[in-house]
C-alpha positions as CSV (number, residue, x, y, z in Angstrom):
1,M,-3.8,-18.5,10.6
2,D,-3.3,-19.8,7.0
3,G,-1.9,-16.1,5.0
4,C,-4.0,-13.4,6.7
5,G,-5.3,-12.2,10.1
6,G,-3.5,-11.4,13.3
7,Y,-5.2,-9.8,16.2
8,D,-4.2,-6.8,18.7
9,G,-5.3,-5.0,21.7
10,E,-8.2,-3.4,19.7
11,T,-9.2,-6.8,18.3
12,L,-9.5,-8.2,21.7
13,R,-11.4,-5.9,23.2
14,A,-14.1,-5.8,20.3
15,V,-14.1,-9.9,20.9
16,V,-14.9,-8.9,24.4
17,R,-17.4,-6.8,23.8
18,V,-19.3,-8.8,21.4
19,C,-19.5,-11.2,24.0
20,E,-20.8,-8.4,26.5
21,G,-24.2,-8.4,24.3
22,A,-22.8,-5.8,21.4
23,S,-23.6,-6.2,18.0
24,P,-20.5,-7.4,15.6
25,A,-21.9,-4.7,13.2
26,E,-21.7,-1.9,15.8
27,V,-18.2,-2.7,17.0
28,L,-16.4,-3.2,13.6
29,D,-18.8,-0.1,12.3
30,G,-16.3,1.4,9.7
31,A,-13.6,-1.1,10.0
32,P,-11.5,-2.2,7.0
33,A,-12.6,-5.9,5.7
34,R,-9.5,-7.2,7.9
35,A,-11.0,-6.5,11.2
36,W,-13.4,-9.3,10.5
37,V,-10.3,-11.6,9.7
38,D,-8.7,-10.5,13.2
39,F,-11.9,-10.7,14.9
40,D,-12.0,-14.2,14.0
41,A,-8.8,-14.9,15.2
42,G,-9.3,-12.5,18.2
43,V,-12.1,-14.9,19.6
44,R,-9.4,-17.9,19.7
45,A,-7.1,-15.5,21.3
46,L,-9.1,-15.1,24.1
47,D,-8.4,-18.5,25.3
48,D,-5.0,-17.4,26.1
49,R,-5.8,-14.3,27.9
50,P,-8.6,-14.9,30.4
51,W,-7.6,-11.9,32.4
52,L,-9.5,-9.8,28.9
53,L,-12.6,-12.0,30.0
54,P,-15.7,-10.5,31.2
55,R,-16.3,-11.8,34.7
56,A,-18.9,-11.1,37.9
57,P,-17.4,-9.3,40.5
58,G,-15.5,-11.4,43.0
59,E,-15.6,-14.0,40.1
60,P,-11.7,-15.2,40.0
61,V,-9.9,-15.1,37.1
62,R,-9.9,-18.0,34.5
63,P,-6.7,-20.2,34.2
64,A,-5.4,-20.4,31.1
65,R,-7.0,-22.4,27.9
66,T,-10.1,-22.3,30.1
67,L,-12.9,-20.7,28.1
68,P,-15.9,-18.8,30.0
69,A,-19.4,-20.6,29.6
70,R,-20.5,-18.1,26.9
71,L,-17.3,-18.7,24.9
72,R,-17.2,-22.8,25.4
73,G,-20.6,-23.8,23.9
74,T,-19.6,-27.1,24.7
75,A,-21.4,-29.7,27.1
76,P,-21.9,-28.8,30.8
77,S,-20.9,-31.1,33.4
78,R,-24.3,-33.0,35.3
79,T,-23.7,-30.9,38.4
80,A,-23.3,-27.4,36.6
81,H,-26.2,-25.4,35.0
82,R,-26.6,-25.8,31.2
83,P,-24.2,-22.5,30.1
84,P,-25.7,-20.1,28.0
85,P,-24.6,-20.7,24.1
86,P,-22.1,-18.0,22.8
87,P,-23.3,-14.8,21.0
88,P,-23.8,-16.3,17.3
89,A,-20.9,-14.0,16.3
90,I,-18.4,-15.7,19.0
91,A,-19.6,-19.1,18.1
92,L,-18.8,-18.9,14.3
93,C,-15.5,-18.1,15.0
94,H,-15.4,-20.9,18.3
95,A,-12.1,-23.3,18.1
96,D,-14.2,-25.9,18.1
97,G,-15.2,-26.8,14.3
98,R,-19.0,-28.3,15.7
99,V,-20.0,-25.0,17.4
100,R,-19.0,-22.8,14.5
101,E,-21.1,-25.4,11.9
102,A,-23.9,-25.3,14.0
103,A,-23.6,-21.6,14.4
104,L,-23.8,-21.5,10.6
105,E,-27.6,-21.7,10.1
106,E,-27.6,-18.0,12.2
107,A,-25.5,-16.6,9.4
108,R,-28.4,-17.7,6.6
109,T,-30.5,-14.7,7.8
110,A,-28.7,-12.4,9.8
111,P,-26.7,-9.8,7.5
112,E,-24.7,-8.8,10.1
113,L,-23.2,-12.2,10.4
114,R,-22.5,-12.4,6.5
115,P,-18.6,-11.5,6.6
116,L,-17.9,-14.6,9.0
117,L,-20.0,-16.3,7.0
118,V,-17.8,-15.7,3.9
119,V,-14.5,-15.9,6.6
120,R,-16.1,-19.5,6.9
121,C,-16.2,-20.3,3.6
122,S,-12.4,-21.0,3.6
123,D,-12.4,-22.7,7.1
124,W,-10.1,-25.4,7.6
125,A,-12.6,-28.0,8.4
126,D,-14.3,-29.0,5.6
127,P,-17.6,-29.3,7.0
128,V,-17.4,-26.2,8.4
129,R,-16.4,-24.8,4.7
130,E,-18.5,-26.6,3.0
131,R,-21.2,-25.8,4.5
132,A,-20.8,-22.0,4.5
133,R,-20.1,-22.2,0.8
134,V,-23.7,-23.5,0.6
135,L,-25.0,-21.0,2.6
136,L,-23.2,-18.1,0.7
137,A,-24.4,-19.4,-2.9
138,E,-27.8,-19.4,-1.7
139,L,-27.4,-15.3,-1.2
140,P,-28.2,-13.0,-4.3
141,G,-25.4,-11.5,-6.2
142,G,-26.5,-8.0,-4.8
143,A,-25.5,-9.4,-1.0
144,L,-22.1,-10.2,-2.1
145,L,-21.0,-6.3,-2.9
146,P,-20.8,-4.9,0.3
147,L,-18.6,-8.5,1.2
148,A,-16.1,-7.7,-1.8
149,E,-13.3,-6.3,0.1
150,L,-13.6,-8.7,2.5
151,I,-13.9,-11.7,-0.3
152,L,-10.4,-10.7,-2.3
153,L,-8.7,-10.4,0.7
154,L,-9.7,-13.7,1.5
155,S,-8.8,-14.9,-1.4
156,R,-5.3,-15.1,-0.8
157,R,-5.9,-18.0,1.3
158,N,-5.5,-21.6,-0.2
159,R,-9.2,-22.4,0.1
160,G,-10.4,-18.4,-0.5
161,G,-11.2,-19.2,-4.0
162,F,-15.1,-19.6,-4.1
163,A,-16.3,-16.8,-2.6
164,R,-14.2,-14.5,-5.3
165,S,-16.1,-16.8,-7.7
166,L,-19.3,-16.0,-6.7
167,L,-18.5,-12.4,-6.7
168,E,-16.9,-12.5,-9.8
169,R,-20.2,-14.0,-11.6
170,A,-22.2,-11.6,-9.4
171,L,-20.3,-8.7,-11.2
172,R,-20.4,-10.2,-14.5
173,E,-24.4,-11.3,-14.6
174,G,-25.5,-8.6,-12.1
175,P,-26.7,-4.9,-13.0
176,A,-24.0,-2.6,-14.7
177,V,-25.0,-0.3,-11.8
178,D,-22.8,-2.7,-9.2
179,V,-19.7,-2.4,-11.4
180,V,-19.9,1.0,-11.4
181,A,-20.6,1.1,-7.6
182,L,-17.3,-1.2,-7.5
183,M,-15.1,1.2,-9.4
184,A,-15.6,3.8,-7.0
185,H,-14.7,1.9,-4.3
186,Q,-11.0,2.5,-2.0
187,D,-9.8,-0.8,-1.9
188,R,-7.2,-1.3,-4.3
189,A,-7.9,-5.0,-5.3
190,T,-11.4,-4.3,-5.1
191,Y,-12.0,-1.3,-7.5
192,R,-9.0,-3.1,-9.9
193,L,-11.2,-5.9,-10.1
194,A,-14.4,-4.0,-10.8
195,Y,-12.9,-2.1,-13.6
196,R,-11.2,-5.6,-15.2
197,I,-15.1,-6.4,-15.4
198,A,-16.3,-3.1,-16.8
199,V,-13.8,-3.9,-19.6
200,E,-14.7,-7.1,-19.8
201,R,-18.6,-6.0,-20.1
202,G,-17.7,-3.4,-22.4
203,L,-19.1,-0.7,-19.6
204,L,-16.9,2.0,-20.4
205,T,-16.7,4.2,-23.4
206,P,-13.2,4.5,-25.4
207,A,-13.2,8.3,-24.2
208,E,-13.6,7.1,-20.3
209,L,-11.1,4.4,-20.5
210,A,-8.1,7.0,-22.0
211,T,-9.5,9.7,-19.1
212,T,-9.3,7.1,-16.9
213,A,-5.6,5.8,-18.0
214,A,-4.4,9.3,-18.4
215,T,-6.2,10.3,-14.9
216,C,-5.1,7.6,-12.3
217,G,-2.4,6.7,-10.3
218,D,-2.8,2.7,-10.4
219,V,-0.5,1.6,-13.1
220,T,-2.2,-1.4,-13.5
221,L,-5.6,0.7,-14.2
222,Q,-3.1,2.6,-16.4
223,D,-2.2,-0.5,-18.6
224,L,-5.6,-1.9,-18.4
225,C,-7.9,1.2,-19.4
226,A,-4.9,2.1,-22.4
227,E,-5.2,-1.0,-23.6
228,A,-8.5,-1.1,-23.6
229,A,-9.3,2.6,-25.0
230,V,-6.8,1.6,-27.7
231,A,-8.7,-1.7,-28.5
232,A,-12.0,-0.3,-28.8
233,L,-10.3,2.9,-31.3
234,T,-11.7,1.6,-34.4
235,A,-15.5,1.2,-32.7
236,T,-14.6,5.2,-32.0
237,D,-17.6,7.3,-33.7
238,G,-15.9,9.1,-36.6
239,E,-12.3,11.1,-37.0
240,A,-13.7,13.5,-34.0
241,G,-14.0,10.8,-31.9
242,Q,-10.8,8.9,-32.5
243,A,-8.9,12.3,-32.4
244,A,-10.3,12.6,-28.8
245,V,-9.3,9.3,-27.5
246,L,-5.8,9.9,-28.8
247,G,-5.3,13.1,-27.3
248,R,-6.0,12.2,-23.9
249,L,-3.5,9.2,-24.3
250,L,-0.6,11.2,-25.9
251,T,-1.3,13.9,-23.4
252,A,-1.0,12.0,-20.4
253,R,1.8,12.5,-17.5
254,A,2.6,8.3,-17.5
255,A,4.7,7.0,-19.9
256,R,3.2,4.1,-20.0
257,V,-0.1,5.5,-21.4
258,R,1.7,7.6,-23.5
259,S,3.7,5.0,-25.2
260,A,0.0,3.0,-25.7
261,G,-1.1,6.3,-27.5
262,V,1.5,6.6,-29.5
263,T,1.2,3.1,-30.7
264,A,-2.1,3.4,-31.1
265,L,-1.5,6.2,-34.2
266,R,-0.6,3.3,-36.3
267,R,-3.7,1.8,-35.8
268,A,-5.7,4.9,-36.7
269,G,-3.5,5.3,-39.8
270,R,-1.4,8.3,-38.6
271,H,1.6,7.7,-38.5
272,G,3.2,11.0,-39.0
273,E,1.8,12.1,-35.9
274,A,4.2,10.1,-33.8
275,E,7.0,12.7,-35.1
276,P,6.7,15.1,-32.0
277,F,7.1,12.1,-29.5
278,L,10.5,10.8,-31.1
279,A,12.2,13.2,-28.4
280,D,9.9,12.4,-25.5
281,R,11.3,12.3,-22.4
282,S,10.6,8.6,-21.9
283,A,13.0,5.9,-23.7
284,V,9.9,3.8,-24.2
285,V,7.6,6.7,-26.0
286,R,11.0,7.4,-28.0
287,A,11.1,3.6,-29.2
288,C,7.2,3.8,-29.9
289,A,7.5,6.6,-32.1
290,R,10.2,5.1,-34.1
291,Y,8.4,2.1,-34.8
292,V,5.0,3.8,-35.9
293,L,7.3,6.1,-37.9
294,R,9.0,3.2,-39.5
295,Q,6.1,1.5,-40.1
296,G,4.8,4.2,-42.4
297,G,7.4,4.0,-43.7
298,I,9.5,7.2,-42.2
299,D,13.0,7.2,-41.6
300,P,13.4,8.4,-37.8
301,L,16.9,9.1,-38.1
302,P,17.1,12.1,-40.3
303,L,14.6,13.7,-38.1
304,Y,16.9,13.3,-35.4
305,R,19.3,15.1,-36.6
306,A,17.3,17.8,-37.6
307,L,15.7,17.9,-34.0
308,C,19.1,17.9,-32.7
309,A,20.0,21.1,-34.2
310,E,17.1,22.9,-31.8
311,P,18.4,21.1,-28.6
312,A,16.6,24.0,-26.4
313,T,13.4,22.9,-27.9
314,H,13.5,19.1,-28.1
315,P,16.3,18.2,-25.3
316,G,15.0,14.5,-25.5
317,A,16.4,14.2,-29.0
318,A,20.0,13.7,-28.3
319,A,18.9,10.8,-26.1
320,G,16.7,9.3,-29.3
321,L,19.8,10.0,-31.8
322,G,22.0,8.0,-29.5
323,E,19.2,5.1,-29.5
324,C,19.0,4.8,-33.1
325,G,22.2,6.7,-34.5
326,E,25.4,6.0,-36.3
327,R,28.5,5.9,-34.0
328,A,30.8,7.1,-36.5
329,T,28.5,10.0,-37.8
330,D,26.7,11.2,-34.7
331,T,29.2,11.0,-32.2
332,G,30.3,14.4,-32.7
333,T,26.6,15.7,-32.4
334,L,26.9,14.5,-29.1
335,W,29.6,15.5,-27.3
336,A,29.2,18.7,-29.0
337,L,26.0,18.6,-26.6
338,V,27.4,17.5,-23.3
339,E,28.6,20.9,-23.2
340,H,25.0,22.4,-23.8
341,P,24.2,25.2,-21.3
342,L,20.7,23.5,-20.5
343,P,21.1,20.8,-18.0
344,A,18.1,18.7,-19.7
345,V,20.1,19.0,-22.7
346,R,23.6,17.4,-21.0
347,L,21.8,14.6,-19.5
348,C,20.3,13.5,-22.7
349,A,23.5,13.7,-24.7
350,I,25.3,11.2,-22.1
351,T,22.2,9.2,-22.5
352,G,22.6,9.1,-26.1
353,L,26.2,8.4,-25.8
354,R,26.0,5.5,-23.8
355,A,23.0,4.1,-25.6
356,L,25.1,4.9,-29.1
357,E,28.4,2.9,-26.9
358,A,30.3,5.8,-27.2
359,V,31.4,7.0,-24.0
360,V,34.9,8.2,-23.8
361,R,36.3,8.0,-20.1
362,E,38.8,10.8,-20.2
363,R,36.0,12.9,-21.6
364,L,33.4,12.1,-19.4
365,T,35.0,12.0,-16.3
366,S,34.4,16.5,-15.9
367,S,30.8,15.8,-15.9
368,L,31.1,14.3,-12.3
369,D,31.4,17.6,-11.2
370,D,28.3,18.8,-13.5
371,P,26.3,21.7,-11.1
372,S,23.1,19.5,-12.3
373,P,22.8,16.3,-9.9
374,A,20.5,14.6,-12.8
375,V,23.5,14.9,-14.9
376,V,26.0,13.4,-12.7
377,R,23.9,10.5,-11.8
378,A,23.6,10.3,-15.6
379,A,27.7,10.2,-16.0
380,T,27.9,8.2,-13.2
381,R,25.6,5.7,-15.0
382,A,27.8,5.5,-18.6
383,L,31.0,5.4,-16.3
384,M,30.3,2.5,-14.6
385,P,32.0,0.0,-16.5
386,E,35.4,2.2,-16.9
387,A,35.4,2.5,-13.2
388,A,38.7,1.2,-12.9
389,G,40.2,3.1,-15.1
390,I,39.4,6.4,-13.4
391,P,42.5,7.7,-11.5
392,E,41.6,6.7,-7.7
393,T,42.8,9.9,-6.7
394,L,40.2,12.0,-8.5
395,L,37.5,10.1,-7.0
396,R,38.8,10.4,-3.5
397,E,38.9,13.9,-3.9
398,R,35.3,13.9,-4.7
399,T,34.1,12.3,-1.8
400,A,35.4,15.1,0.7
401,P,32.3,16.5,2.9
402,D,32.6,20.2,1.0
403,R,31.6,18.3,-2.2
404,P,28.3,18.5,-3.3
405,R,26.3,15.6,-2.3
406,A,25.6,14.2,-5.7
407,V,29.6,14.3,-6.5
408,R,30.1,12.3,-3.2
409,V,27.4,9.4,-4.1
410,A,28.9,9.2,-7.6
411,A,32.1,9.0,-6.7
412,E,31.4,6.8,-3.9
413,R,29.8,4.9,-6.0
414,L,32.7,4.6,-8.9
415,L,34.9,3.7,-5.8
416,R,33.0,0.7,-5.0
417,A,31.8,-0.4,-8.8
418,A,36.2,-0.4,-9.2
419,G,36.5,-2.4,-6.0
420,R,38.3,0.2,-4.3
421,A,37.6,0.8,-0.2
422,L,35.4,3.5,1.1
423,P,36.8,6.5,2.9
424,G,36.3,5.7,6.7
């Protein structure tokens, strides 16, 4: 079926109801856009399921591949009465392209058939597809908004780009309220498109963009809105306006949004405000903070060394020290922090040693027994290149059932990395 769509028992029952005279809008009320694609496939599926077709009492079951008159839409025999035409929704999905093409005229004036008009815009038959496109292009742009989810679903097909182009043009040229309405749509592809066009049209303020980036859970929107908020930062009124936008980005839960906010500090000429993010829990944010400080003429290394003097307050500083420190000078500091009482500090110290390429196998293997699973995982990652040098008995002892799960998993990973058979 060219990429998307299918059918199940529910779809076939919907087709039968439409065959019996029910409105397709009534049958598919509240259904997702995919239901229309499935309905299209389901009409042809009835050809292989004659026992599902409605029939008069006493009428025998039709053999497979033989459709009832209401579905056939073909010329009757000379001796038979002319069968009634199939319902328009059924005809629009008919296996015969001539029937589908003839039924398109019904869709011109029947809003409830417009979803099937969209489906026919990606039809495999050229005459059907071209006629459907002409009719869809005649609709006002606002009429495409209720069809947006279906249009974007069908745009995945090889011939599905036409309707999407019409929708995008309607959103770019139509009222802003239409774009805003689709931004609240539940379908991911639909609200992403609406947000992208809203950004292109400048319909959102920098503060609104920053708030969306900081609060939404969609990573695509986080990137889109954070980048747009930063790009519009110079247009924000006054220092207070800039501070509000930056504050929203810098306090976001998502690291990708915080990193955008830290990078924006350079654009705003506020390089020094990147210093608190040197100890961020995210390596990306820490790297952005170092970049911004260096652009402002500030060397981050002395700052890291000072922060590591108070590791409980700034656990992430140990990881950052390893990312930009000097092996000869800073290795001792990190090894001392591996023994710190706080798990977060131990974790970051091991991460820093790994970044500094200062891992010593014999000193770090004891961390495989750390009470913190996160520290055990960090030690395992750091020891992976040295797995073959770890005594096999040490690892096998840690696969015993009485060991904590994190310790068992770590030992098994290191045994595999060393090319040793796991215990049966």
